Every structure is written in structure tokens, then in C-alpha cells.
N, C-alpha and C positions, 0 to 999 in steps of 0.2 A: 504494500500500500504506500503510495507516494506521500511525502510530507505536504501538509496544507500550506498554501501561500495566500496571504491577505495583504491588503493595503490599508494603512491607518495613519493617524496623525499623532506626532509626539506631543505629550502633554507635560512631561517632566524629564529633565536631564540633570538632576541634582547629584545623582550617584555616578561614580566613575564606572564606565563601561556598561552601564545599565540605563535603559530608557523605558519610560512608561508610555505605551501606545494605546490609544483608544480607537475603537471601531464603532462608529455610530450607524444605526440601522433603524428602520421602521418595520414593525411586525403587526399583523392583524390579530386582534384579540379573539381568542377562541370562541367565546360565547356571544359577545356583542358586535363583533365585526369591525369595531373602530380601530384605526391605525394608531399605534402608540410607539413612542420613541424608546429605544433600548440602546444600551452600549455594552461593549465588552472591553475589558482592560487586560492588556498583555504586558508582561515585563519581559523586555527584549535585551539580549546580549549584543552590545555594540563595541567590538574589540578596539577599534581605532577612534572612538568618540567622534564619529563623522557627523552625526545628526544633532539637531538642537530643537528647542521648543518651537512648535508650529510647522516643522517639516513634515511632508508627506513621505512615508517610507513603506517599503515592501519588506515583509517579514516572513520567515519560514519556520514551521514547527521543527523542534529539534529535541534531543534527549534532555532530561532534566539537568540544568546547569547549577541551580541552587534551589532554595526552598520555593521561590516564586518564579524563577526564570525557566521558561519552557520554549522560548522562541529565540531566533537569531536574526540579525539584520542582514538582508540581502543587498539592498541598495537604497539610496535616497532618491525618490522619484522626483520631488520638487522641494527646493529650499523655501523657507519662510520669507515672504516678501514684505512683511509688516515692518514698519519703521519704528525704532525705539525713540519716541519723542523726548523722553527725559535725557537720553544720552546726547541727542542733537542739541537740545537747549543748553546743556552743560558745556558742550564743545563750543557753542556760539558765545557763551559767557566768557569762557577761557580765552578765546581769541580776542574778544572785545577788551578784556582786561589787559592782555598783552599789548594790544595796539595803543591803549591809553597810556600804558607805562612807557612805551617807546616815545609817544608824543610828549609826555611830561619830561622825559629824559632829554629829548632834543630841545625843548623849550628852556630847560635848565642850562644847557650848554651855550645857548646863544646869549644869555644874559651876562 
């Protein structure tokens, strides 16, 4: 029997070489027929720490690697394209501070 392969989204990359991948799906309720959202959570072994939060990854079922890890990372399908606004604002503030320091320094030299 071949190993299962699924595509999911990385939701946590805090642990070294381990990723938490979620697979969201909709299923039909057995009695009422309403479609309800369900999710499966997989702990995945990522040997080279290739993936990050928000990445879409392809994972494959493997032998048990630890208490929770039963899947291995095959490849990163798509990198996360979300922009970290806090990091951008911090970088912008840092460059603005450096520029003002240079201007103050130049003004002090001319006097």
C-alpha cells in the first residue's frame, strides 16, 4: 500500500525540524446534510527547516518518527506571500533614524 500524500498549510514552525500542518476540508453531516468545516492536524518532519508559517506544503505519510510525528515533508508547493507589516515598519523607522542622524551629523560639521 503506497504512502498517502496530502497538501496542507503550515501553521506553526516553532520547533526545530518539526512543522504543524493543517488540512482544512468540508464534510457533509451524516444526519442533517449540512456542510461543516473540519480540519486535520499533522506534525511533519522537516529535516532542513525549509518551510515557514503560511507555506503550502506537500507531505507524505511515513513511519513513526516521534510521539506525534507520522509525516515527512516532500516539498514546499508555495511560499507564504503575506507581508510582515511590523517588520516593515520597524525597518522604515530604523532607516529614518539613521538618515536623521546623518543629517544632524552633517549639520554639526558645517557649523
